[in-house]
C-alpha positions as CSV (number, residue, x, y, z in Angstrom):
1,X,-9.5,-1.0,-14.7
2,X,-11.2,0.7,-11.8
3,X,-10.8,4.3,-10.7
4,X,-7.4,5.3,-9.2
5,X,-9.3,6.6,-6.2
6,X,-9.4,3.0,-5.0
7,X,-5.6,2.9,-5.1
8,X,-5.3,6.0,-2.8
9,X,-7.5,5.2,0.2
10,X,-7.4,7.5,3.2
11,X,-7.6,5.8,6.6
12,X,-5.7,4.6,9.7
13,X,-2.8,2.2,9.8
14,X,-1.1,-0.1,10.2
15,X,-2.4,-2.3,7.4
16,X,-4.7,-1.9,4.5
17,X,-5.5,-5.6,4.3
18,X,-5.4,-6.3,8.0
19,X,-6.8,-3.1,9.5
20,X,-8.7,-1.1,6.9
21,X,-10.3,-4.1,5.2
22,X,-11.5,-5.8,8.4
23,X,-12.7,-2.5,9.8
24,X,-14.7,-1.9,6.5
25,X,-16.1,-5.4,6.7
26,X,-17.1,-5.0,10.3
27,X,-18.9,-1.7,9.5
28,X,-20.9,-3.4,6.7
29,X,-21.8,-6.4,8.8
30,X,-22.8,-4.3,11.8
31,X,-25.0,-2.1,9.6
32,X,-26.8,-5.1,8.2
33,X,-27.4,-6.7,11.6
34,X,-28.5,-3.8,13.9
35,X,-30.5,-6.3,16.1
36,X,-27.6,-8.4,17.0
37,X,-26.8,-8.7,20.8
38,X,-23.1,-9.5,20.1
39,X,-20.8,-10.6,17.4
40,X,-18.3,-13.4,16.9
41,X,-15.5,-13.0,14.3
42,X,-13.2,-15.8,13.2
43,X,-9.9,-14.8,11.6
44,X,-8.2,-17.3,9.3
45,X,-4.8,-17.8,7.8
46,X,-2.7,-14.6,7.4
47,X,-5.2,-12.4,9.2
48,X,-5.0,-14.7,12.3
49,X,-1.2,-15.1,12.0
50,X,-0.4,-11.4,12.0
51,X,-3.7,-9.9,13.2
52,X,-2.4,-8.9,16.6
53,X,0.5,-6.9,15.2
54,X,-1.8,-5.3,12.7
55,X,-4.4,-4.4,15.3
56,X,-7.0,-6.4,13.3
57,X,-8.9,-7.3,16.5
58,X,-8.8,-3.7,17.7
59,X,-10.1,-2.4,14.4
60,X,-13.1,-4.8,14.4
61,X,-13.9,-4.3,18.1
62,X,-13.8,-0.5,17.8
63,X,-16.0,-0.6,14.7
64,X,-18.7,-2.9,16.2
65,X,-18.6,-1.1,19.6
66,X,-20.4,-0.8,22.0
67,X,-21.7,-4.3,21.3
68,X,-19.3,-7.1,22.6
69,X,-17.2,-9.0,20.1
70,X,-15.5,-12.4,20.5
71,X,-12.5,-12.8,18.3
72,X,-11.4,-16.4,17.4
73,X,-7.9,-16.9,15.9
74,X,-7.3,-19.7,13.4
75,X,-3.9,-19.2,11.8
76,X,-3.6,-22.8,11.0
77,X,-6.7,-22.7,8.7
78,X,-6.2,-21.0,5.3
79,X,-9.3,-20.8,3.2
80,X,-8.6,-21.6,-0.5
81,X,-10.0,-18.4,-2.0
82,X,-7.6,-16.0,-0.3
83,X,-5.3,-16.0,2.8
84,X,-7.1,-13.0,4.4
85,X,-10.5,-14.5,5.4
86,X,-13.0,-13.5,8.1
87,X,-16.2,-15.1,9.3
88,X,-18.6,-12.7,10.9
89,X,-21.5,-14.1,13.0
90,X,-24.3,-12.0,14.5
91,X,-25.6,-13.5,17.8
92,X,-28.8,-13.1,19.8
93,X,-29.1,-13.1,23.6
94,X,-28.8,-16.9,23.7
95,X,-25.6,-16.8,21.5
96,X,-27.5,-18.4,18.6
97,X,-26.4,-17.3,15.2
98,X,-28.7,-14.8,13.5
99,X,-26.6,-14.2,10.4
100,X,-23.2,-15.1,9.1
101,X,-20.9,-13.8,6.4
102,X,-17.5,-15.0,5.1
103,X,-15.6,-12.2,3.5
104,X,-12.0,-11.7,2.3
105,X,-9.7,-8.7,2.7
106,X,-7.9,-8.9,-0.6
107,X,-5.4,-6.0,-0.3
108,X,-5.5,-2.3,-0.5
109,X,-8.5,-2.1,1.8
110,X,-10.7,-4.0,-0.7
111,X,-13.2,-6.7,0.2
112,X,-14.4,-9.6,-1.9
113,X,-16.8,-12.6,-1.5
114,X,-15.8,-16.0,-2.8
115,X,-18.6,-16.3,-5.4
116,X,-18.9,-12.6,-6.0
117,X,-19.0,-11.4,-9.5
118,X,-16.5,-8.7,-9.3
119,X,-18.0,-5.3,-9.9
120,X,-15.3,-3.3,-11.5
121,X,-16.2,0.0,-13.1
122,X,-14.0,-0.5,-16.1
123,X,-13.5,3.2,-16.7
124,X,-10.1,2.5,-18.4
125,X,-10.5,0.8,-21.7
126,X,-6.8,-0.2,-21.8
127,X,-5.2,-2.2,-19.0
128,X,-1.7,-2.9,-20.2
129,X,1.3,-0.5,-20.5
130,X,1.9,-2.0,-24.0
131,X,-1.5,-0.6,-25.1
132,X,-1.5,2.7,-23.1
133,X,1.9,3.9,-24.4
134,X,1.0,3.6,-28.1
135,X,-2.3,5.3,-27.4
136,X,-0.4,8.2,-25.7
137,X,2.0,8.5,-28.6
138,X,-0.7,8.4,-31.2
139,X,-2.8,11.1,-29.4
140,X,0.1,13.2,-28.1
141,X,-0.9,12.6,-24.5
142,X,1.0,12.0,-21.3
143,X,0.1,9.3,-18.7
144,X,-1.6,11.7,-16.4
145,X,-3.7,13.0,-19.4
146,X,-4.8,9.5,-20.1
147,X,-5.9,9.2,-16.5
148,X,-7.6,12.6,-16.6
149,X,-9.6,11.6,-19.6
150,X,-11.2,8.6,-17.9
151,X,-11.7,9.8,-14.3
152,X,-14.7,11.7,-12.9
153,X,-14.8,15.5,-12.6
154,X,-14.0,15.4,-8.8
155,X,-10.8,13.4,-9.4
156,X,-8.3,16.3,-8.9
157,X,-10.1,17.5,-5.8
158,X,-9.7,13.9,-4.4
159,X,-6.0,13.8,-5.3
160,X,-5.6,17.2,-3.6
161,X,-7.0,15.7,-0.4
162,X,-4.7,12.7,-0.8
163,X,-1.7,15.0,-1.2
164,X,-2.8,17.0,1.9
165,X,-3.0,13.8,4.0
166,X,0.3,12.6,2.7
167,X,2.0,15.9,3.7
168,X,0.4,15.8,7.1
169,X,1.6,12.2,7.6
170,X,5.2,13.4,6.9
171,X,5.0,16.4,9.2
172,X,3.3,14.5,12.0
173,X,5.9,11.7,11.7
174,X,8.7,14.2,12.0
175,X,7.2,15.7,15.2
176,X,6.1,12.5,17.0
177,X,8.6,10.8,19.2
178,X,8.7,7.8,21.5
179,X,8.2,4.1,21.2
180,X,5.9,2.4,18.7
181,X,3.1,0.2,20.1
182,X,3.3,-3.6,19.7
183,X,6.0,-4.9,22.1
184,X,9.1,-4.6,20.0
185,X,10.0,-1.3,21.8
186,X,11.0,0.2,18.5
187,X,11.9,3.8,18.8
188,X,10.7,6.3,16.2
189,X,13.7,7.4,14.1
190,X,12.2,10.0,11.7
191,X,12.7,13.0,14.0
192,X,16.4,12.3,14.7
193,X,17.0,11.5,11.0
194,X,15.5,14.8,10.0
195,X,17.6,16.8,12.5
196,X,20.8,15.1,11.4
197,X,20.0,15.5,7.7
198,X,19.7,19.2,8.1
199,X,23.3,19.3,9.1
200,X,24.7,17.5,6.1
201,X,25.6,18.9,2.8
202,X,24.4,18.4,-0.8
203,X,23.7,14.8,-1.9
204,X,24.1,13.3,1.6
205,X,21.5,15.8,2.9
206,X,19.1,15.1,0.1
207,X,19.3,11.3,0.6
208,X,19.0,11.6,4.4
209,X,15.9,13.8,4.1
210,X,14.2,11.2,1.9
211,X,14.9,8.6,4.5
212,X,13.5,10.9,7.2
213,X,10.3,11.5,5.2
214,X,9.7,7.9,4.5
215,X,10.4,6.9,8.1
216,X,8.0,9.6,9.2
217,X,5.0,8.2,7.3
218,X,5.9,4.5,7.9
219,X,6.1,5.2,11.6
220,X,2.8,7.1,11.6
221,X,1.3,4.1,9.9
222,X,2.8,1.7,12.4
223,X,1.4,3.8,15.2
224,X,-2.1,3.7,13.8
225,X,-2.0,7.2,12.4
226,X,-3.8,8.6,9.4
227,X,-2.2,7.7,6.1
228,X,-2.9,7.1,2.4
229,X,-2.5,3.6,0.9
230,X,0.1,4.0,-1.8
231,X,-0.7,1.3,-2.8
232,X,-1.0,-0.3,0.8
233,X,-0.5,0.9,4.3
234,X,2.7,-1.1,4.8
235,X,4.2,0.7,1.8
236,X,2.6,4.1,2.5
237,X,5.8,6.0,3.2
238,X,7.5,5.6,-0.2
239,X,5.5,7.8,-2.6
240,X,4.8,10.6,0.0
241,X,8.6,10.7,0.9
242,X,9.6,11.2,-2.7
243,X,6.9,13.7,-3.6
244,X,7.4,15.7,-0.3
245,X,11.1,15.8,-0.9
246,X,10.7,17.0,-4.5
247,X,8.0,19.5,-3.6
248,X,10.1,21.1,-0.8
249,X,13.6,20.8,-2.4
250,X,12.7,21.6,-6.0
251,X,9.6,23.7,-5.5
252,X,7.3,21.7,-7.8
253,X,3.8,23.1,-7.7
254,X,0.8,21.3,-6.3
255,X,-0.6,21.0,-9.8
256,X,2.6,19.1,-10.9
257,X,2.5,17.0,-7.8
258,X,-1.1,16.0,-8.5
259,X,-0.2,15.0,-12.0
260,X,2.6,12.9,-10.7
261,X,0.2,11.3,-8.3
262,X,-2.1,10.5,-11.2
263,X,0.7,8.7,-13.1
264,X,1.7,6.9,-9.9
265,X,-1.9,5.7,-9.5
266,X,-2.0,4.5,-13.0
267,X,1.2,2.4,-12.4
268,X,-0.4,0.9,-9.3
269,X,-3.6,0.2,-11.1
270,X,-1.8,-1.7,-13.8
271,X,0.0,-3.8,-11.2
272,X,-3.2,-4.5,-9.2
273,X,-5.1,-5.4,-12.3
274,X,-2.5,-7.7,-13.8
275,X,-0.9,-9.1,-10.7
276,X,-1.5,-8.1,-7.1
277,X,-0.6,-5.5,-4.5
278,X,-1.4,-7.8,-1.6
279,X,1.5,-8.9,0.7
280,X,-0.5,-11.9,1.7
281,X,-0.9,-12.9,-1.9
282,X,2.5,-12.2,-3.5
283,X,4.8,-11.1,-0.7
284,X,6.3,-7.7,-0.1
285,X,7.3,-7.3,-3.7
286,X,3.6,-6.5,-4.4
287,X,3.6,-3.8,-1.7
288,X,7.0,-2.1,-1.5
289,X,7.9,-3.0,-5.0
290,X,4.7,-1.4,-6.3
291,X,5.3,1.7,-4.2
292,X,8.8,2.1,-5.5
293,X,7.6,1.7,-9.1
294,X,4.9,4.3,-8.5
295,X,7.4,6.8,-6.9
296,X,10.0,6.2,-9.6
297,X,7.4,7.0,-12.4
298,X,6.1,10.0,-10.5
299,X,9.6,11.5,-10.0
300,X,10.6,10.8,-13.6
301,X,7.5,12.6,-14.9
302,X,8.3,15.6,-12.6
303,X,11.8,15.9,-14.1
304,X,10.5,15.9,-17.6
305,X,10.9,12.2,-18.6
306,X,9.5,11.0,-21.8
307,X,6.8,8.3,-21.9
308,X,9.5,5.7,-22.4
309,X,11.7,7.0,-19.6
310,X,8.7,7.1,-17.2
311,X,7.9,3.5,-18.1
312,X,11.5,2.5,-17.7
313,X,11.7,4.1,-14.2
314,X,8.6,2.3,-13.2
315,X,9.9,-1.0,-14.5
316,X,13.2,-0.7,-12.6
317,X,11.4,0.2,-9.4
318,X,9.4,-3.0,-9.5
319,X,12.0,-5.3,-11.1
320,X,14.6,-4.8,-8.4
321,X,12.1,-5.8,-5.7
322,X,11.0,-9.1,-7.4
323,X,11.0,-12.0,-4.9
324,X,10.9,-9.8,-1.8
325,X,9.2,-11.7,1.0
326,X,6.7,-10.3,3.5
327,X,8.0,-11.5,6.8
328,X,7.2,-9.0,9.6
329,X,8.8,-9.7,13.0
330,X,6.0,-10.5,15.5
331,X,3.5,-9.7,12.8
332,X,4.1,-6.0,13.3
333,X,4.4,-3.5,10.4
334,X,7.7,-2.3,11.9
335,X,10.6,-4.7,11.2
336,X,11.6,-4.8,8.3
337,X,8.7,-2.8,6.9
338,X,9.6,0.7,8.1
339,X,13.2,0.5,6.9
340,X,12.0,-0.9,3.6
341,X,10.0,2.3,3.0
342,X,13.1,4.4,3.4
343,X,15.2,2.3,1.1
344,X,12.5,2.0,-1.5
345,X,12.1,5.8,-1.6
346,X,15.8,6.2,-2.2
347,X,15.7,3.4,-4.8
348,X,12.8,5.1,-6.6
349,X,14.9,8.3,-7.0
350,X,17.8,6.2,-8.3
351,X,15.6,4.5,-10.8
352,X,14.5,8.0,-11.9
353,X,18.1,9.2,-12.4
354,X,19.1,6.0,-14.2
355,X,16.2,6.2,-16.6
356,X,16.8,9.9,-17.3
357,X,20.4,9.1,-18.3
358,X,19.1,6.7,-21.0
359,X,16.8,7.2,-24.0
360,X,14.2,5.0,-22.4
361,X,14.8,2.0,-24.5
362,X,15.3,-1.3,-22.6
363,X,14.8,-5.0,-23.0
364,X,12.5,-5.9,-20.1
365,X,9.1,-4.2,-20.3
366,X,7.0,-3.0,-17.4
367,X,4.2,-5.4,-18.4
368,X,6.7,-8.3,-18.4
369,X,7.9,-7.5,-14.9
370,X,4.3,-7.3,-13.7
371,X,3.7,-10.8,-15.1
372,X,6.8,-12.0,-13.3
373,X,5.6,-10.5,-10.1
374,X,2.4,-12.4,-10.4
375,X,4.1,-15.7,-11.1
376,X,6.8,-15.2,-8.5
377,X,4.2,-14.4,-5.9
378,X,2.4,-17.6,-6.8
379,X,5.6,-19.6,-6.4
380,X,6.7,-18.1,-3.1
381,X,5.8,-20.5,-0.2
382,X,3.0,-19.2,2.0
383,X,5.3,-18.8,5.0
384,X,7.0,-15.9,3.2
385,X,3.7,-14.2,2.3
386,X,2.7,-12.1,5.4
387,X,2.2,-15.2,7.6
388,X,5.0,-14.3,10.1
389,X,6.3,-17.9,10.1
390,X,9.4,-17.7,7.9
391,X,12.2,-15.4,7.0
392,X,12.9,-12.5,9.4
393,X,9.7,-13.3,11.2
394,X,11.2,-16.5,12.5
395,X,13.5,-14.6,14.8
396,X,10.5,-13.8,17.0
397,X,10.2,-17.5,17.9
């Protein structure tokens, strides 16, 4: 498995696969073709279907500016390697092609070529929970200590920056008001949720604050604000909401929060390695399900859960999102994506409590659920995997 730093990417929303990935690809292609007079970029499949709503064209044009860019949309063409495909072409003054490059945005802001030998810095010798847990038991280590053992020396500094950006996203989202861009005229709800939550008592206040924090980050993401993929942009509100709530309400130190982030990153890394975190590949179960699993594990660790209880919380967070489709209305990361962040954050805390009430023993393992995620994602028809053709997305027609 690769470094957890690649799980937590810092950038601008609204989508890691549709905004961050294409922007990164445009930057690489532009750097390699400095003599181009202009560029032509063809978007295929899922990128073309929901690219407008995800600001894919804007991200590419802004990256390649000031040179002109022609965007060609081909939603009806899906290349076999991956649904998120781009063809970059560098053009001379006569519009003749100087160079071309087909690249795939495979989720989480990562890029991959079809025949590329994947360059993974396998810094983690173990890539299954069934192997990591026994190692931790045998060596008297926690999950975050397993992470610390294999990451570079600057890892904790990087996580501190991740935590800072997450907190800023929550705070900015609580302050910003108005309508989100994209044409749905969706009003930001986080500020009003936060004000109302402060007037409630005990458990209702706690749950409402978690909603407000998740909405705040998800709305910042939908508005193109700066967020951290956790593990994607579309699910970026879940983990920050849970950690921000526990940090402010239970006064957990930054050191403990960073350790919880490390465990959350390990959970996401296992899902990414053995299944997928790409909505275009496996549906929203790979995004919001993974985020809920990460947050559940992080919360459980903060409250003193055993290895078995942390694993159980992570398993429940993912299991109860199996089969969830990715069907954004009008291709925007707004409906149902923003609400899903709020509900997943609350569900993560429920998974934590449920696990803490047990001894951690259960029948369905985390690894088994990850395998089911992969298979379910393969079986889900493509119109339910971030193509904006079926499910809730069909109401836009």
